[in-house]
N, C-alpha and C positions, 0 to 999 in steps of 0.2 A: 249951295254946295260950292266949296272951294275947288278951283282947278289945279292947285299946286301939287297935289298928290296923284295927278292923272296925266296920261300922255295921249295926245290927240291921235286918233286912228289914221287920219290922212298922212300924218308924218311917218307913222310906222309903215304905211303902204309905200311911201316914197323910199324910205330907208332900206327896207327889206325886199323891195320890188315884188310885192304881192298885191292882188286885187282886194278891194274892200269886201267883196263877197267871201273871200277866204276867212276874214274875221267874223263875218255874219254867220258863216257855216260853223265855225268853232263855237260861237255863242249858242247856236241852235242845239248842238250836241252837249252843251254844258261845260265845255272846256275853259271858256273865259266868260267874264261878265262885262258887257258893254254898258257904259253909263252915258246918258244923254245930259249934257249941260249946255244951256243956251243954244239949242238946236245943233250942237256938234257932238260927235261921238268920241268917247274916251275909254281907256282902260286904266286900271290901277297900276301905278308904277312898280308896286311890290310884286306884280305878276310878270314883269318883263322877262325874267329868267325862264319862266315856263313858256312864255310866248316865243322866245328865241329858240328853245328846244323844239317846239312844235314846227316852227318855220324850217329849222334844219332837217327835221324828219321829213317834212313836205318836199324840200328841195333835194336832199341827199338820197332819200329812199324812193322819191317819186310816188308817195302814197296819197290816197284820197283821204278825205276827212275821217271816214270811219276807221281807216287804217291808223291814222294819227291818234285817234281816240284809243284804240286798242294798245298801241305801242306806248303812248303816254301813261295810260293807266297801269300797264305792266311795269314801267319804270318807277312809278309812284309806289307800287307794291314792293318792288325790290328795295327801294329806299326805306320804306317802313320796316321791312324784314331786317335790313341791316341795322337799323336803329334798335329794334327789339333784341337782336343778337348782342349788340354792345351792352344793352341794359342787363341781359341775362349773364353775360360774361362778368360784368362788374359785380353782380350779386354773388356769383359763384366764387370770385376772388375774395369777397368779403367773408364767406363761410369757410373758405380754405385756410384763411389766416387766423 
């Protein structure tokens, strides 16, 4: 497996000043997927925006992992509903014209 699409967890720990256990706990509740390559832990670089949101929630709101899970899932639902609303509005415009 190639490392080029992954970010090492130890670098994220240094950069965002969080413990490795923070990422382990996020993985345990299913918020992130940790990949092991050559005995080092990595996360997919495509998920960095989600990880940054979770870290901001953790630092700014001082929430535990369960709270992060709830807030992050609610944010995902809001995004899904906004996308659905845009789709419905576009359909409505099509039928109005």
